[in-house]
N, C-alpha and C positions, 0 to 999 in steps of 0.2 A: 632662515633663522627668524624667530619671532622678536618683535620689539617688546619693550618692557610692558607697554600698555596692552598689547595683544596677548602676552603671556598671562598677565593678571586677569584679563577678560576670560581667557581659556580656563584658568584655575577657578574662576567664579562660576562658569558654566558647568564645569565638572563637579563642583561642590553641590550645585543645584540638582544635577543628575544623581549624585550619591544620596542626597536626601530623598529623592523619589524612590531609589532602589531600597533605601531603608524602610520605606512604607511597604514595599512589596515583600521584603524579608519578614516584616512583622506579620503581615496578612498570611503569608505562606506558613509561618510558624503556627499561627492560630488555627489555620485550616488543617495542618498536619495533626495538631493535638486533638481536634474534634474528630477527625477521621480515625485516628488511633483509638480514641475512646469507643467509637462505634465498632472498630475491629475487635477490641477486647470483649465487648458485649456479645458480638456475634460468635466469636470463637468459643465462648463459654456455654453456648447453647447448642442445640442440635437441629437437624433438618435444614430447611432453606435458610434459616438465620445463620447457620454455620457457613454456608456458601457466601452469604453477604459479608460475613466476617472475614473470610479469606480474601474476597475482592477488596474490602476496605483496607486490609493489611497491605495489599499490593499497591493500592492508591496512596496509602500513607508512606510507604517506602519511596515511591516515586516523588511524592511531595517533599519528603525529607531531603532527597537528593537535589531537588530544585532549590530548596532553602539553602543548602550548603553551597550550591553553585552561586547563588545571589550573594551570599556572605563572602565568598572568595572574591567575587568581582568588586564588592565594596572595599574589601581590604586592599586589593591591588589598585583600585581607583584612588584611595587615600594616599597610597605610596606614590602614585603618579602626580597627584596634586602637590605633595611635599617635594618631589623632585623638581617640579616646575618652579615652585617658590624658592627652592634652594639654588636653582640655577640663576635666579635674579640677583642673589646677594654675592 
């Protein structure tokens, strides 16, 4: 069992980690948007540009899944911090 000061320190550290994950989520979202733009441009053309469009679409889908995974971890992390702080009261 954690003491009150240890629990507060743990909640503080988790909030810092959540802020870092928030930056990752933002960067992944911007990356996804850029790659999706390239995919649309590539898919509207023909030849090797179409192939790059298909590859970009696949990378965009993977990036979107990563973004959603980071978002889910942030949501669960916030719930965890709230549970720690609720257990203290």
